[in-house]
C-alpha positions in Angstrom: -22.5 -40.8 53.9 -24.5 -40.2 50.7 -21.7 -38.0 49.2 -18.2 -37.0 49.9 -17.3 -33.9 51.7 -16.3 -31.2 49.3 -12.9 -29.6 50.0 -11.2 -26.5 48.7 -7.5 -25.6 49.1 -6.3 -22.0 49.0 -2.5 -21.5 48.5 -0.8 -24.1 46.4 2.7 -23.8 47.7 2.3 -25.7 50.9 -1.3 -26.4 50.0 -0.5 -28.6 47.0 0.5 -31.3 49.4 -2.8 -31.0 51.3 -4.7 -32.2 48.2 -3.4 -35.8 48.3 -4.0 -36.1 52.1 -7.6 -35.0 51.8 -8.2 -37.2 48.7 -6.7 -40.2 50.6 -9.9 -40.2 52.8 -12.7 -42.2 51.2 -15.3 -39.6 52.3 -13.5 -36.5 51.0 -12.7 -35.0 47.6 -10.8 -31.8 46.7 -13.1 -30.0 44.2 -11.6 -26.5 44.0 -8.3 -24.8 44.4 -7.2 -21.1 44.5 -3.9 -19.3 44.1 -2.9 -15.9 42.9 -0.1 -17.4 40.8 -1.9 -18.3 37.6 0.9 -20.6 36.3 1.0 -22.6 39.5 -2.8 -22.8 39.6 -2.9 -24.2 36.1 -0.1 -26.7 36.7 -1.8 -28.0 39.9 -5.2 -28.2 38.2 -3.7 -30.2 35.3 -1.8 -32.5 37.5 -4.7 -33.3 39.8 -7.6 -33.0 37.5 -9.4 -30.4 39.6 -11.7 -28.4 37.4 -12.8 -25.5 39.6 -9.9 -23.0 39.8 -9.9 -19.5 41.3 -7.5 -16.6 41.5 -9.1 -15.5 44.8 -10.5 -17.5 47.7 -13.6 -15.3 48.0 -15.4 -16.4 44.8 -14.3 -20.0 45.6 -16.2 -19.7 48.9 -19.2 -18.2 47.1 -19.4 -20.6 44.1 -17.8 -24.0 44.9 -20.3 -25.2 47.6 -17.5 -26.3 50.0 -17.8 -28.2 53.2 -14.1 -27.7 54.2 -11.4 -25.1 53.3 -7.7 -25.7 53.7 -5.8 -22.5 54.4 -2.2 -22.7 53.3 -1.3 -19.0 52.9 1.3 -16.6 54.4 0.9 -16.2 58.1 -0.6 -12.8 58.0 -3.6 -14.1 56.0 -4.5 -17.0 58.3 -6.9 -15.1 60.5 -8.9 -13.3 57.8 -9.3 -16.2 55.4 -10.1 -18.7 58.2 -12.8 -16.4 59.6 -14.3 -15.8 56.1 -14.4 -19.6 55.5 -16.0 -20.3 58.9 -18.7 -17.6 58.3 -19.3 -19.1 54.9 -20.2 -22.4 56.6 -16.9 -24.3 56.1 -14.9 -26.4 58.5 -11.2 -25.2 58.3 -7.8 -26.7 58.3 -5.2 -23.9 58.8 -1.5 -24.3 58.3 0.8 -23.5 61.2 1.4 -21.2 62.8 -2.3 -20.7 63.7 -2.0 -16.9 63.4 0.4 -14.0 63.8 -0.3 -13.8 67.6 -2.5 -15.1 70.3 -5.1 -12.4 69.9 -5.7 -13.4 66.3 -5.9 -17.0 67.4 -8.6 -16.2 70.0 -10.6 -14.4 67.3 -10.4 -17.5 65.1 -11.5 -19.7 67.9 -14.5 -17.4 68.6 -15.5 -17.4 65.0 -15.4 -21.2 64.9 -17.5 -21.4 68.0 -20.0 -18.9 66.6 -20.3 -20.8 63.3 -20.5 -24.2 65.0 -17.6 -25.5 62.7 -14.4 -27.2 63.3 -11.0 -25.5 63.2 -7.8 -27.6 63.1 -4.1 -26.5 62.9 -1.7 -28.5 60.8 0.9 -29.6 63.4 2.1 -32.4 61.2 4.8 -33.9 63.5 2.0 -35.4 65.6 1.1 -37.6 62.7 4.5 -39.2 62.2 4.5 -42.9 63.1 7.4 -42.8 65.6 5.9 -39.8 67.5 2.5 -41.6 67.5 4.0 -44.7 69.1 6.0 -42.6 71.7 2.8 -40.7 72.6 1.0 -43.9 73.3 3.7 -45.1 75.7 3.7 -41.8 77.5 -0.1 -41.7 77.8 0.0 -45.4 78.9 2.1 -44.4 81.9 5.4 -45.9 80.9 7.3 -42.7 81.5 5.7 -41.8 84.8 5.7 -38.0 85.4 7.2 -36.2 82.5 9.3 -33.3 83.9 11.6 -32.3 81.1 11.7 -32.0 77.3 14.1 -30.6 74.8 12.9 -29.9 71.2 15.3 -28.7 68.5 15.3 -27.9 64.8 18.4 -26.3 63.3 19.5 -25.5 59.8 22.9 -24.5 58.5 21.4 -22.3 55.8 17.7 -22.7 55.3 15.9 -19.4 55.0 12.8 -20.2 53.1 12.2 -18.1 49.9 14.9 -15.7 50.9 13.9 -12.2 50.2 10.2 -13.1 50.3 7.5 -12.8 52.9 9.1 -15.4 55.3 11.8 -12.8 56.2 9.4 -9.9 56.8 8.0 -9.7 60.3 4.8 -7.8 59.2 3.8 -10.8 57.1 5.4 -13.8 58.9 5.3 -12.7 62.5 8.9 -13.9 63.1 11.6 -16.2 61.8 12.5 -19.8 62.6 10.9 -19.7 66.0 7.4 -19.2 64.5 8.2 -21.3 61.4 10.2 -24.4 62.6 10.0 -23.9 66.4 6.2 -23.9 66.3 6.3 -27.6 65.2 8.8 -28.5 67.9 7.0 -26.6 70.5 3.7 -28.3 69.8 5.4 -31.7 69.7 6.9 -31.2 73.1 3.7 -29.8 74.6 1.7 -32.7 73.2 4.0 -35.3 74.6 4.0 -33.5 78.0 0.2 -33.4 78.1 -0.1 -29.7 77.3 0.7 -28.4 80.8 -0.2 -24.8 81.5 2.8 -22.4 80.8 3.5 -19.9 83.6 6.6 -18.1 82.3 9.2 -18.1 79.6 12.7 -16.8 78.9 13.7 -16.4 75.3 16.5 -15.1 73.1 16.5 -14.4 69.4 19.4 -13.4 67.1 19.8 -12.3 63.4 23.6 -12.1 63.0 24.0 -14.3 60.0 20.9 -13.8 58.0 20.8 -10.1 58.3 24.4 -9.8 56.9 23.5 -12.2 54.0 20.4 -10.0 53.3 22.4 -6.8 53.3 25.0 -8.3 50.9 22.2 -9.4 48.5 20.0 -6.3 48.9 17.1 -8.4 50.3 14.4 -7.6 52.8 14.9 -9.4 56.2 13.8 -8.2 59.7 13.2 -11.4 61.6 15.5 -13.7 63.7 17.6 -16.5 62.2 18.2 -18.2 65.6 16.1 -18.6 68.7 16.6 -20.4 72.1 14.0 -20.6 74.9 13.0 -22.0 78.3 9.4 -22.6 79.2 8.3 -23.3 82.7 4.9 -25.0 83.5 2.6 -25.0 86.5 3.3 -28.6 87.2 7.1 -27.9 87.6 8.1 -29.3 84.2 10.6 -27.5 82.0 11.0 -27.3 78.2 14.0 -26.2 76.3 13.4 -25.1 72.7 15.8 -24.1 69.9 15.2 -23.3 66.2 17.4 -21.7 63.5 17.4 -21.0 59.8 21.1 -20.1 59.8 23.8 -21.3 62.2 27.4 -22.5 61.9 26.8 -26.2 62.2 27.6 -29.3 60.0 24.1 -29.8 58.6 20.4 -29.5 59.3 19.1 -31.7 62.1 16.2 -32.2 64.5 16.4 -33.5 68.0 13.7 -34.4 70.6 14.2 -35.5 74.2 11.6 -36.3 76.8 12.4 -37.4 80.4 10.0 -38.9 82.9 10.4 -40.3 86.4 10.3 -43.9 85.0 11.7 -43.6 81.5 13.2 -41.3 78.9 13.6 -41.0 75.2 15.9 -39.1 72.9 16.1 -38.9 69.1 18.6 -37.0 67.0 21.7 -37.4 64.8 23.7 -40.5 65.8 21.2 -41.4 68.6 19.3 -44.7 69.0 15.6 -43.9 69.1 14.9 -46.1 72.0 13.1 -45.7 75.3 15.5 -46.0 78.2 14.4 -47.2 81.7 15.5 -49.4 84.6 14.1 -52.7 85.8 15.2 -54.9 88.7 18.4 -52.8 89.2 19.3 -53.1 85.5 19.3 -50.6 82.6 16.7 -51.5 80.1 16.3 -50.2 76.5 13.2 -50.7 74.5 12.8 -50.1 70.7 9.5 -49.2 69.3 9.0 -51.2 66.1 5.3 -51.4 65.5 2.0 -49.9 66.8 -1.1 -52.1 66.5 -3.4 -49.1 66.8 -2.5 -46.9 63.9 -3.0 -43.1 64.2 -4.5 -41.0 61.5 -2.0 -40.4 58.7 -2.4 -36.6 58.5 -4.3 -33.7 60.0 -6.4 -33.6 56.8 -7.5 -37.2 57.2 -8.2 -36.7 60.9 -10.3 -33.6 60.3 -12.5 -35.4 57.8 -12.9 -38.4 60.2 -13.9 -36.0 63.0 -16.5 -34.2 60.9 -18.0 -37.5 59.8 -17.9 -39.3 63.2 -18.3 -36.2 65.5 -15.1 -37.3 67.2 -12.3 -35.4 69.1 -9.6 -33.9 66.9 -5.9 -34.9 67.4 -5.1 -31.2 67.2 -7.5 -28.6 68.7 -7.7 -24.9 68.0 -7.2 -24.2 71.7 -3.8 -25.9 71.6 -2.9 -23.8 68.6 -3.8 -20.7 70.7 -1.6 -21.9 73.6 1.3 -22.3 71.2 0.8 -18.7 70.0 0.7 -17.4 73.6 4.0 -19.0 74.3 5.5 -17.7 71.1 4.2 -14.2 71.9 5.8 -14.3 75.3 9.1 -15.6 73.9 9.4 -12.8 71.4 8.6 -10.3 74.2 11.2 -11.9 76.5 13.8 -11.5 73.8 12.8 -7.9 73.2 13.0 -7.0 76.9 15.8 -9.3 77.8 13.8 -10.6 80.8 11.5 -13.4 81.8 7.8 -13.0 80.8 4.9 -14.4 82.7 1.9 -15.9 80.9 -1.3 -14.8 82.6 -3.1 -17.5 84.5 -6.5 -17.0 82.9 -5.2 -17.1 79.3 -4.4 -20.8 78.8 -7.5 -22.4 80.4 
């Protein structure tokens, strides 16, 4: 290319980390940043050497001549800022969750299609080396038919920015299910080949965090714990759990995937090996190296895909399916009953 793609980042809390990932690509350069926190904006600009700084993303879109915008803002702003960027001619990387709900996600997809631009969601667990290696084995047929997965992320006390927008449903859309669970849901769906969901059963609770909020006079109206079952049209089942507050020893993540020919489970005290059977003997395989490296981040992958007109590791359509499942899980918890996902929604 004659010149590098020009990237802007809006939201320098989570977005600060995006800068290095974009700049790691030889054909991209972050040229502008925006944040309403003037002190944080100045600190990031001084640390990174970025000269174009804005208190608002709108003048940045108008003046910075961007090719790509990275949206790292509170959940309730994802749709409006993403669509504005697409209409301004930018490709977009949007932080997870894609939106507040599936309806917003569909609007974002429609805007990307109309603009002829790319939209990627930052499901960053797909880009971890161990997950990349495991996915290659599943896609290569080692596991056979994958019929079950369990995906978990629990914290003992980990309510982000307690008293801020994370704990307000109107701005966040939910609690740990939409914050941590969204990563674990996408990871499981990706490993399973993104089968079509047909119904869900979900439960959410707020016993611990709501009492802490009450004692500290803080705003909090989302869950602190969620558990769910998702059933797919190919007969497969997914168990999902996420919490910001639970009476456990310490924070941990766990992931399990079972197929007809092999299985895998990672978590506290577990050997991260693939377990199978060969010639009437148990066989355990340890993944130590992958000779075909995956992209190091969603940011790097997006730039690659723009330059080479290649398929994205994460698609906007997959982000929308995740939102459909989350919507259904929250509805299931509210009604205390299973919720079907309409057949024509996830195609």
